[in-house]
N, C-alpha and C positions, 0 to 999 in steps of 0.2 A: 504494500500500500504506500508506495513512495513516488512522489512526483517532485522533481527539483524545479520549483517555479521561480525562485530567486526574487521574491518580493512583489509589490503591487504592479510594477511595470509588466512582469511576466504574467500575472493574473489577468490583467487587462488584455494583453495580447492573446492569452489562451482563449478567453471568451470571444474576442473579436474573430479570431481564426476559426473557432468552432462554428459560430453563426454564419460566417462567410461560406463555409463548406457545407453546412447542414441545411440552411434555409432554402436554397434553390429547389432541391428535391422535395423538401417538406411542403413548400408553397404549392408546387405543382400537384402533389398528392391531395392537398386540400381543395384546390381548384377542380380537380377531376372528381373527387368524392362528393363535394357539395355543389357542383355545377356552377362555380363562380366565374364571372367574366373578368376581363382585364381591368375593368373599372372598379370591380368589387374587391379584387385581390391582384395588385399589379404583378406583371410577369417579372420574377426576380432574375431570370437568366439575362434579360435585356437591360433592366433598370437598376438592379440591386447594387448599391455602392456603399462605401464605408468612409473612413476619413481620408482627406478633409471634406467637410461639408461643401457641396457645390449646388448651384441653383439650377442645374440642367439635368440632374439625374435623381430619379425618385423610384422607390423609397430610399432614404438614407438611414443607416443604422449605426450608432456610435455608442461604445461602452466605456465607462469611466469607473475608476476606483475612488470611492468617497473617503474611506478610512479603513484602518485595520482594527477590528473590534476585539479580537482575542488572539493570543498566542499561547499555546499550552503544550508543554513537553509531553510527548506521547510515548515514545519508544526509542530504540536505538537502531539505526540503519544497518544495512549489511556490511558496511565498511567501518562500523563502530562510530559513525557520525550521528549526532543528536537529530532526532526526528520530531517535528512539531506539527500540531494541527493548528492551522491559521484560518481565522474567519475574516473575510474581506466583506465590507459593505459596498455593494456594487450598484451601478445605475446604468441601464441601457435605454437610450433614446431612440424613438422611431418617428421619422418625419415622412409625410406623404403629401403629394401635391396633385390636385385634380381640378376640373372645372365644375363649379357648383358646390355649395356647402353640404348638401346631403351626400353627394358622391364622395367627396373627400373624407367626410366623417365615417362613412361605411368602409372605405378603403383603409383608413387608419385603424378602425376597430378590428377589422379582420387581420391586418398585419400584426397588430399588437397581440392578438390571440395566438397567432402562429409563433411569434417570438417567445411568448410566455410558455407555450407547450414545448418548444425546443429547449428552453432553459430548465424545465422540469423533467426532461427526458434523461434520467440519470445514466442508463446504459450508454446512450449516445455521448454524453459528456465524458464518461470514463473511456470510451473507445477512441476519443480524440486526443488522449494523452500522448506525450512524446514516446516515440518508439523505444522499446526496451524498458519501459516502466509500467508498473501496475498501479494505477492511481485511484484512490478513493475520493472522487470529486463529486460534489453534489450541491445543488441549490436548495436551501431550506424553504420548503413550501409555505411554512407558517410565517415567514418573514416577507414574502413577496407582496408588493402593493403596486397598484396602477394609478397613475395620475394623468390628466389630460389638459392640454393647454386650450386657450381660446383659439378660434379660427382666425387666420390672418389672410386678408385679401391682398394678393400679390399684384395682379394687374388684370383689369377687365373682370372676367368671371373666374379667374384662377384663384384657388384658395390653398393655403398651407395649413395642415393639421398635424399636431405633434402629441405624442404621449411619452411617458417614461416609466420604466419598471424598476423598482428598487427591491433589492434582495440581498441575502447573505450567501456568500459562496464559501464553501468549506474545502480546503485543500490540505494535503499532507506534504510538508516541505522538509527537505534535509539541508542542514547547514553543513556543507562539506568543507573539509580541510585538506590542504595539499599534504601529501605524504612527505615526512621529514627524513625518511631513511628506513632501512631494514635492519632489525636486530639480528646479528649473526651469531652471538654467543651470550649466555647468561653469566659468564664469568666476569667478575669485576677486576679490572686492571688497576690495582691500587697505585701503580707508578704514575697515573695521571691525576691523582688526588694530591692537592697541595698539602704538605706536611707542616709547614711553618704558619704562624698566625698571619691574618691580614692586618692592614694598617690600623693603628689606634686613631681616635679622633681627638685632635688637640682642643683643649677647652680654654684654659687661661694661663697667663704668665704675668707675674707681678714682681717688681724689683724692690730691693731694700739696700742696706749698706753692704756692698760687695756680695749681695745675695740675690737669688731669684727663686721664687716659689712657683712650681709648675703643677698643673693638674690636667688630666686627659681622661677620655673614655676608653675602656678596654676594647680590644678587637672583638668583632662579632664572630670570628672563627679562630679557635685556638690551635688548630692543627689536627684535631680529632684524635680518637683513640686514647692512648696513654701520653700523648704529647701535650700535656697541659702547660699553660704559661708559667714560667719560673721566675721571670723578672723582666726588666726593661733596659734597653740601651738608650742613653740620652746624648744628643749631639747639639753643638751650638755653631752659629755662624756670625762672624762680625763684618761680613761683606755682602749682606742682603741675600744670602743663600747661594752665592757663587761657589763657595767652598765650605766644607763642614769638618768640625773637629769633635771627636768622641771625648766627652768629659766624664761620663760614667759608663763603663762597659757593661755593668750588670748591677741593677739596684738590689738584686737578690730578694725582691719582694713583689707580690702580686698587687700591692696597693698602687692605684693609678695616680700617684702624686709623689713629688720629690722636691726637696729644697737644695739648691746648689750654693756652695760657698766659694770664697776665694776668687770671686770675679773682680774685674777692674772697674772702679767707679768711673762714671761719666763716659762709659763706652757702650755702644749699642749692641745688643745681642738678640738674635732670634734662635728658637729652639725647635727640635723635632724629636720624636721618640719612636722606638720600634720594640715590639714584644719579642721575648726569647722563649724557646722551649728546647727540648732535647734534640730536635731536628735542626735547629739553627735559629737565625735571626729573620724575623718577618719583615714585611714592608714598613717603610717609615711613614709617619703621619705627615700631613701638611705642616708647614712651618707656623710657629706662633706669631703673634704681633711682636714688634720690636720693643724691647724694654731697656732702660738705662739705669743701672745701679748708681745710687748717690749716697753720700754720707748724710747722716741725720743732723 
């Protein structure tokens, strides 16, 4: 029960294409069964047209999608793609032109009846689905309504009559995803897993008399397994990050804070940190703001 309709544009095209292929034969069957003339039910083989609306071809039939009224997850498609039941609120317009108000009204009413019957013919709707799909496509009979416009005098005795059918169209749609690859083995290659921590996030740096107090946020990945964080390496730069000097090789603490001493007053410093575990040194954080130690 899958039809990949790809949204309102495809829903509109589906109904338009179905009516274009179905109505000529259906209209001729009605004409032959009910002994209707050309004026009572126009010959669709000669006159039936769709978009765009032209003033020289009648009847004209146009279908629009008014809204999407419901999207409900229903199942899982054959390729494990999610399958949804989608309800579209549709409207199909029917325009007929003829000489005389009675004639044009009769032709409009008959054409509206044929279009309504086509929309409610569920086997025919399903049969018009894309090749290779089995589609559960239907118009909800309880939602279909008919409205008629006033007659419009075009020129002389020629009149234009219009109607529109509103209804809910139910389709099953698959949200397909492109294949990303094929799994060739279920064995995990742990050589591809990063063993050292990722970068900490630098928080603050504040200066004192030959000191600087640093705080940061621990990495979100510690290396996994038994490679827990053991401490942090701290570096500083006095040339705005062009070069870096390791001032503390290992804080020997998991506390994400440290105070540095023996710095030079009135000199600008920026800092960065990296976490350590048994596998090695992780990535460095971004640099701190520049701070300048001063005497009190």
